[in-house]
C-alpha positions in Angstrom: 18.0 13.7 -27.1 18.2 10.0 -28.0 20.6 10.2 -31.0 24.2 9.6 -30.0 23.4 8.3 -26.6 22.9 4.9 -25.0 19.4 5.5 -23.6 18.4 3.7 -20.4 14.7 4.2 -19.6 13.9 4.1 -15.9 10.1 4.4 -15.3 8.1 4.2 -12.2 6.6 0.7 -11.8 2.9 0.5 -10.8 1.4 -2.1 -13.0 2.2 -5.0 -15.4 0.8 -2.6 -18.1 3.7 -0.3 -17.7 6.1 -1.9 -20.1 3.4 -2.7 -22.6 2.1 0.8 -22.8 5.6 2.3 -22.8 6.8 0.2 -25.6 3.6 0.8 -27.6 4.0 4.6 -27.2 7.7 4.6 -28.2 6.9 2.5 -31.3 4.0 4.8 -32.2 6.3 7.8 -31.8 9.0 6.4 -34.1 11.5 5.7 -31.3 13.4 2.4 -31.0 11.7 0.1 -28.5 14.1 -0.9 -25.7 15.2 -4.3 -24.4 13.4 -4.6 -21.0 14.6 -6.3 -17.9 11.8 -8.5 -16.6 11.6 -10.8 -13.5 12.0 -14.5 -14.3 8.6 -15.0 -12.7 7.1 -13.8 -16.0 8.9 -16.4 -18.0 5.8 -18.5 -18.3 4.9 -21.0 -21.0 3.7 -19.2 -24.2 3.8 -15.8 -22.4 7.6 -15.9 -21.8 8.2 -16.5 -25.6 5.9 -13.7 -26.5 7.5 -11.3 -24.0 11.0 -12.2 -25.2 10.2 -11.6 -28.8 8.8 -8.2 -27.6 12.2 -7.2 -26.1 12.2 -8.7 -22.6 15.2 -10.4 -21.1 14.7 -12.2 -17.8 16.7 -12.0 -14.7 16.5 -13.7 -11.3 15.6 -11.8 -8.2 19.0 -12.6 -6.6 22.4 -13.6 -8.1 23.7 -14.9 -4.8 25.2 -18.4 -4.8 25.6 -18.6 -8.6 28.8 -16.8 -9.8 28.5 -18.1 -13.4 25.0 -16.7 -13.8 26.1 -13.4 -12.4 29.1 -13.2 -14.8 27.0 -14.1 -17.9 24.3 -11.6 -17.0 26.8 -8.8 -16.5 28.4 -9.7 -19.8 25.0 -9.6 -21.6 24.2 -6.2 -20.2 27.7 -4.9 -21.2 27.1 -6.1 -24.8 23.8 -4.3 -25.0 25.3 -1.1 -23.8 28.4 -1.4 -26.0 26.2 -1.9 -29.1 24.0 1.1 -28.2 20.9 -0.9 -27.6 18.3 1.1 -25.6 17.4 -0.6 -22.3 14.5 -0.3 -19.8 14.4 -1.3 -16.2 12.6 -0.3 -13.0 15.0 0.9 -10.3 12.3 0.2 -7.7 12.8 -3.5 -8.5 9.1 -4.4 -8.1 5.7 -2.9 -8.5 4.7 -0.4 -5.8 1.8 -1.7 -3.8 1.2 1.6 -2.0 1.4 4.1 -4.9 4.5 5.8 -3.6 7.9 5.4 -5.2 9.9 2.6 -3.5 13.4 3.0 -2.4 15.7 2.3 -5.3 17.6 -0.9 -5.8 21.1 -0.6 -7.2 21.9 -3.9 -9.0 21.1 -3.0 -12.6 22.3 0.6 -12.1 25.7 -0.6 -10.9 25.9 -3.0 -13.8 25.1 -0.3 -16.3 27.7 2.1 -14.9 30.4 -0.7 -14.7 29.6 -1.8 -18.3 30.1 1.8 -19.4 33.4 2.2 -17.5 34.6 -0.9 -19.3 33.9 0.5 -22.8 33.0 4.3 -22.6 32.4 4.7 -26.3 28.8 6.0 -26.4 27.6 8.3 -23.5 24.8 6.9 -21.3 21.6 8.9 -20.7 19.1 7.8 -18.0 15.6 8.9 -18.9 13.1 8.9 -15.9 9.5 8.4 -16.8 6.4 8.9 -14.6 3.5 6.6 -15.4 0.1 7.6 -13.9 -3.1 5.7 -13.9 -6.8 6.4 -13.1 -7.5 2.8 -12.4 -5.3 -0.3 -12.0 -5.8 -3.8 -13.3 -4.1 -5.2 -10.2 -6.2 -3.1 -7.7 -7.9 -6.0 -6.0 -4.7 -8.1 -5.6 -2.9 -5.0 -4.1 -5.7 -4.7 -1.5 -5.2 -8.4 -0.6 -1.5 -8.1 -0.3 -1.7 -4.9 1.9 -4.1 -6.7 4.2 -1.7 -9.6 4.8 -2.4 -12.1 2.0 0.7 -13.6 0.4 1.6 -12.4 -3.1 0.1 -14.8 -5.7 2.7 -16.3 -8.0 2.3 -15.6 -11.7 1.1 -18.5 -13.6 -0.4 -19.3 -17.0 -3.7 -20.2 -15.4 -3.7 -16.9 -13.5 -3.1 -15.0 -16.7 -6.0 -16.7 -18.5 -8.2 -16.2 -15.5 -7.3 -12.5 -15.5 -8.0 -11.8 -19.2 -11.5 -10.7 -18.2 -10.1 -7.5 -16.7 -9.3 -6.3 -20.2 -13.1 -5.8 -20.8 -13.2 -3.1 -18.1 -12.7 0.6 -18.5 -9.5 2.1 -17.0 -9.7 5.7 -18.0 -6.5 7.5 -19.2 -2.8 6.9 -18.6 -0.2 9.6 -18.5 3.4 9.0 -19.6 5.5 12.0 -18.6 9.2 12.3 -19.3 11.3 13.5 -16.4 14.5 15.5 -16.8 17.2 13.2 -18.4 20.3 12.5 -16.4 23.7 12.2 -18.2 26.1 9.7 -16.7 29.4 11.5 -17.6 28.9 14.6 -15.4 28.1 12.4 -12.4 31.3 10.4 -13.0 33.4 13.6 -13.4 32.0 14.8 -10.0 32.7 11.4 -8.3 36.3 10.9 -9.6 38.4 13.0 -12.0 40.3 10.0 -13.2 37.3 7.6 -13.7 38.4 6.9 -17.3 41.5 5.0 -16.0 39.2 2.4 -14.4 37.9 1.3 -17.8 41.0 -0.8 -18.4 39.9 -3.4 -15.8 36.5 -5.1 -16.5 36.3 -6.2 -12.8 37.2 -2.9 -11.3 34.9 -1.6 -8.5 36.4 1.7 -7.4 35.6 3.0 -3.9 33.7 6.0 -5.2 31.3 3.8 -7.3 28.8 3.0 -4.5 28.3 6.6 -3.6 27.9 7.7 -7.2 25.3 5.0 -7.9 23.4 6.0 -4.7 23.4 9.6 -6.0 22.2 8.5 -9.4 19.4 6.4 -8.0 18.1 9.2 -5.8 18.2 11.7 -8.8 16.2 9.2 -10.9 13.5 9.0 -8.3 13.5 12.8 -7.7 13.1 13.4 -11.5 10.3 10.8 -11.8 8.4 12.6 -9.0 9.1 16.0 -10.7 7.3 14.7 -13.8 4.1 13.6 -12.0 0.7 13.9 -13.5 -2.3 15.0 -11.4 -5.5 13.4 -12.7 -9.1 13.8 -11.4 -8.8 10.6 -9.4 -5.7 11.8 -7.6 -7.6 15.0 -6.6 -10.6 13.0 -5.3 -8.3 10.8 -3.2 -6.5 13.8 -1.7 -9.8 15.4 -0.7 -12.0 12.6 0.4 -9.5 10.5 2.3 -8.6 13.5 4.5 -12.2 13.3 6.0 -13.1 11.0 8.9 -15.8 9.2 7.0 -14.5 9.7 3.4 -17.5 11.8 2.6 -18.0 15.5 1.8 -20.9 17.8 1.0 -20.8 18.6 -2.7 -20.2 22.3 -2.0 -17.2 21.5 0.3 -15.7 19.1 -2.2 -16.0 21.6 -5.0 -14.2 24.2 -2.8 -11.5 21.7 -1.9 -10.8 20.6 -5.5 -10.6 24.3 -6.6 -8.2 25.0 -3.7 -6.0 22.0 -4.6 -5.8 23.0 -8.2 -5.0 26.6 -7.4 -2.2 25.4 -5.1 -0.6 23.2 -7.7 -1.0 25.9 -10.4 0.3 28.9 -8.4 3.1 27.0 -6.6 4.3 24.5 -9.2 6.4 21.6 -8.0 8.3 21.6 -11.3 7.8 22.7 -14.9 7.2 19.1 -15.9 4.2 18.4 -13.6 1.0 18.2 -15.5 -2.5 18.9 -14.1 -5.9 17.9 -15.3 -7.6 20.8 -17.2 -11.1 19.8 -15.8 -12.8 22.2 -13.5 -14.1 21.1 -10.1 -17.6 20.2 -11.3 -16.2 18.1 -14.2 -13.8 16.3 -11.8 -16.7 15.3 -9.6 -18.7 14.1 -12.6 -15.7 12.1 -13.9 -15.2 10.5 -10.5 -18.8 9.3 -10.5 -18.5 8.1 -14.1 -15.4 6.0 -13.2 -17.1 4.5 -10.2 -14.7 5.9 -7.6 -17.2 8.0 -5.7 -21.0 7.8 -5.1 -23.6 10.5 -4.7 -25.9 10.4 -1.7 -28.8 12.7 -2.3 -29.9 14.9 0.6 -32.5 17.8 0.9 -29.8 20.1 2.3 -27.3 19.3 -0.5 -25.8 16.1 -2.0 -22.9 14.3 -0.3 -20.1 12.6 -2.3 -18.5 9.6 -0.6 -15.9 6.8 -1.3 -16.8 3.7 0.7 -15.3 0.3 1.4 -13.0 -1.0 -1.3 -13.0 2.2 -3.3 -11.6 4.2 -0.3 -8.8 1.6 0.2 -7.9 1.7 -3.5 -8.1 5.5 -3.6 -5.2 5.6 -1.1 -3.0 4.3 -3.9 -3.8 7.3 -6.1 -3.4 9.7 -3.2 0.1 8.4 -2.6 1.0 8.9 -6.2 0.9 12.7 -5.6 1.6 13.1 -1.9 5.0 14.6 -2.6 3.3 17.5 -4.5 1.4 18.6 -1.4 4.1 17.8 1.2 4.9 21.5 1.9 1.3 22.6 2.2 0.6 19.5 4.3 3.4 20.5 6.8 2.2 24.1 7.1 -1.4 22.9 7.6 -0.3 20.3 10.2 1.2 23.1 12.3 -2.2 24.6 12.8 -4.3 21.5 13.5 -3.7 21.7 17.2 -2.4 25.3 17.4 -4.5 28.3 16.8 -1.6 30.6 16.6 2.1 30.2 15.8 5.0 32.4 14.8 6.1 32.2 11.2 9.7 31.6 12.5 8.5 28.5 14.5 6.8 27.0 11.4 10.0 27.5 9.4 12.3 26.3 12.2 10.3 23.1 12.8 10.1 22.5 9.0 13.9 22.5 8.7 14.0 19.8 11.5 11.5 17.4 9.9 12.5 18.1 6.3 15.3 15.4 6.0 12.7 12.7 7.0 10.1 13.9 4.6 12.7 14.3 1.8 13.9 10.7 2.4 10.4 9.3 2.2 9.1 11.3 -0.7 12.2 12.0 -2.8 11.7 15.8 -2.7 14.0 18.0 -4.9 14.9 20.9 -2.5 17.8 21.4 -0.1 17.0 22.9 3.3 17.0 26.5 2.1 14.8 25.5 -0.9 12.2 23.9 1.4 12.1 27.1 3.5 11.4 29.1 0.4 8.6 26.7 -0.5 7.2 27.0 3.0 7.3 30.8 2.8 5.4 30.8 -0.5 2.9 28.3 0.8 2.2 30.4 3.9 1.6 33.5 1.7 -0.7 31.4 -0.4 -2.7 30.4 2.6 -2.9 34.0 3.8 -4.1 35.2 0.4 -6.8 32.5 0.5 -8.0 33.4 4.0 -7.0 30.1 5.5 -4.4 31.8 7.7 -4.3 35.4 9.1 -1.0 37.2 9.4 -0.5 39.7 12.2 2.3 41.5 13.9 3.9 42.6 10.6 3.7 39.0 9.3 5.6 37.5 12.2 2.6 35.8 13.7 0.2 33.4 11.9 -3.3 32.5 13.1 -5.8 29.9 11.9 -8.7 31.6 10.3 -12.2 31.0 11.5 
């Protein structure tokens, strides 16, 4: 879809490797590599020149207190868009330290929209991208930050010190395209006469903020709808739900099979991808990558994730939490209740859905979530996890 459009790539941001891998893949695929908005903290001696020649343009975290800098940066962005130069930036604003998508920031999105309004010659297309890892270069620093240590500032010495991480094995990376978002239909929905605002370069119409909010939410929703579920995500979902982060091998095999069946039979979207490995291969791969350890026992081996691995696995669990949100809610209803009416599960689900939706950028409206709950309940009944009585009106936790 790129020909004829000003393409703005808006990937998830989980590692410094994101923009390197992304540019490499576009180049290998014969697509023009974009100019990339990068934090000024990366404008280090030697490295800054290297990144700039690779397409990076640097920006400050805040434009407050410097009107001239703000005007010049906006003009630079407008020139890129007017000339049809593809751009890439991260709407989250910074790397996610938890593995979940962060709430979007609106600065660059607003600049892009206003630049287009100023010279609406080439239609703008936002291309969401999901980037999924099996291991992160920054894993240890994320653990430190989450435990209260201050974020280390980027430096040339730190870069040289960190080069040793390139010798390690990081498994596979998934780059999945989300559904693209055209700007013109959003503008038409926001204001029928939006084209008249293009005559004033400093115009900031009342409807702009609401439209940019809607655009940002759609970007995050479409990133999540293109998620990739790899073997490490599945291990994290299963093992971190146990009190000691350990499971008998037979139980883990059953849980991995159940999770795969759930994701296959109730697909979150047609762009979600799922590892083709079977449960046994997933366990073997987790051991090979060093994420889980096997404890041999006469009654059956136990697989466990301990210490630092368990903390880091929470990152990969959070990558795919949104895919299991509906099933998690239905299961939650029966943790402390042996029996509930189907109507109660659905009614309570409607109440809590706005909060879950806001946290995980889920794609359904209230009625759509109810349909997902209905399908999930039927799935649990078919698998013998729940029993349905009273003509389907009552649900009971299976033994």
